[in-house]
Steps between C-alpha positions, in 0.01 A plus 500: 500500500522804715325807364761729331363801716678347799847513338474785253671741732836327485747760373835416358764767514759464225817697535674671208870457509707731284864400460794742523834442334688570821300266715544184306499271803167609642268214576140606577472194721714697746208720567192300387416134575291475189573701185339531156751248364385241748138535411283314256685170553198285563129459404419640848697816425299553176171439673582731788611775263186461290289557813697814578416626155134505607574715814492844337154428376395552861663842515295635203163525683513882480450478126150386587447798724627746246277353230194599687610816679622653175154441353141588580463182712681609818654784695810493713318559826713465816496691825572848363652683200860411610420127541623267228640787300613276211136394448370852543727610209358229277141581603552872440685447163793694648761221506853600584789309344623392844161334586604224739229246399580532129875470562437185715303338219777567253762350724276199584426425134870518408603282792263240348664554159840460656417181671334344189790613281746332732329165491440517120860592437613179672237264376730273303814528700588651833788739576743207509392388154317196628163389385231410753216310346196372685138406415276794468769752434347625179164557670669677788658740252154550363409657832806722494432629155145583604628683801741709293213582264277597793766741640558664168117527446471690818777728402386574150139575592616737764801676346480431118854481366716322756839357533507154343765247568471122490841347497638564853417651844615857538833574670684814590658513163155559342434826670455775239535254202136402445235711345130472455375274217192569294190341663447303181827318559400437860168352389679293241718348777197445719336299219815294449517407872132416519504290182805307643319452824181373326701253302635320804260566798255239623125574512500423871759512778550292814551819704218759513626832381756384258468620138300283254472507126151659542649788709760564226237490230276743694782748555602480132140567408499808721837615344350465155196713602730774629668506154171464316604173348152359505533228243786351702308538819193301398657150477718536807218622720273233357738234632438633853126533450502128401701410815396362833372826650151604611338801652430496876129539570539746782733786383589596864638151561783556255679729734463298830792301628307185407465627137868519430628295205139408424322397176518857370875546571720513196790671674536628856797662663552295813536656850556343835583586859679180605811709557367823658668813368580802716706738285329840464808608299388274215128456562432340160786256526338235728302194395170672604272710288561861621212632284244338720579710806463818284136418423374454851261742683706716733411435866264216409394323819206299634422187698719199489298339220531785265708349215700798386823663617562874482735661246612829352207615291700537180406395152132589549246412224316802362130557504531517126616138487213390727242690285619303191356185630135421426252391756538132571864474387670300780838646404409836661484381856806263435698804376394803694453465871270753650611520860208706626247253356696211649487664840129578476413147381700328772413679823602204714862543393533847658694618205719811545738671241663823397228662308686747280816387347661746253303520175232285659267324266335282761618196317782244542655235285293190591711260283798540717348630831722382787353200684576345828708181487673589184811662639768446768806653656511866398137507401517762227775335303393137505161463342495172303232602244607391149473763230253372242706603199319337216148353549299291256239770479770739369601243238140482384485878471842517313387224265170691436692822422742321272227333310327832442813680398666229287503525120243217494239611754324220696208669655336184634811397698544849639137503607516160665809600704350833613173324584690254721654775705176699539286187576733423785485864623119513520415133549265505200484546128288820515787746510673420172609781278615500140869428470665807369864606551388776742269268687794263564723783609229618736459141636866483573468791737208326689662150495861613587422797721775547758717243335743750352404494122286813460761765425699279272176395320409867449848567360513204268139556367555874433242610752720644761466871398126504469442302826761652728546848354246666723690341798820676415675235301804633323477393138864603439609187685349276232376267763850416630659544849833678541835324479640515854724807541783291647513311169523817312787627702696169548430329165443797276159382383259730332182619670143433386309798351294713739743469798 
């Protein structure tokens, strides 16, 4: 069956029709060939709409960028101080409430919520009151429940208390009527959705990229860690540890095109460039991974056989991150790309590049460095690199943390899981360290560097003030981003503290 990444970009536009007492004869078919009432009549309709529920996952790639730029892992970079202003604000801890990137992430996640709500609302009967049954429908809805949980998890970890609704897609009549719910209620709904997904999802899918039971269990385990529900996290993460996954020997291989959906992949957001995208007015809305272009070396050129494309020199790893890796740790070179060393070590490639981007660190994000042959059409908007969202190594580290912080500590299991990750990193058993909670938190930084977890890890583990305070972090924000100003003005939502 065709990989879902080739069809995930299909977008269904569902019109909202609001009746008026003095226009009783209006038929929406006068203006639209297909309306909401006509939809969800066949199995194909349900399948297509389910795929469209995946689409906003592609639009959330900037959460990954924020998770490192807001931390000690990366700086905004760019051409100058006025380049990528939204990221500069995050990097400088001077975020305005009209920050365009943060507003886009809010809208993207809620578009995902809207789509999943719509499909869940009409699971049993469509708008005409007819039931459409088919084999695999329950499992299909497991995917949809996972996706709704995924969207709400991104919202709650960024904004804390957020608007929670599950029984419909928003319409014009909802403006100004919904308020923020406590984050505890949001997490409770995320758990409900993931448990529902786990109960019906298969352990393997015929299409790469579709949600499996293991992906839902891994996300639920992560959600439990964020709430410090360690006793609950242990068994659900153990189910994934005992699954069919294995660590890739060469860490760098994970992030190659050939490494997509590999043995270490628990969940990846799928990207493609089969339908090239050209809209600079909505640069994150294509099927390609926009974040890849951001990571590239500005003005990067060389002979025809140089494998890399140029980019915008944003989201630059810090020297502090590079220094955190010990000698012999293969993750350092797979995470932090030293362009000067690369040029010096490859004289035959005649490498040239812009040497001093803004806030220059001399390093670039190797995991998603733009490569030739992985984009098409409007080059910058169409990179097909999947986002490695949950990897098996992270599951091992989450399971290690949960076992150490549960009411019944299992030191031996925690040690074994940490050893597995470090043995792969060094290619030997000589670099093992005692499994403590801090050691596992430190290992997460090394293993998941430039994958978007660092800032959120610092917040959830209570380290954010001590680690980022000297960099200008504003503790008054409590580790949250601002509610977009437009939502404050239109919907009357309250603002987070510190903004």
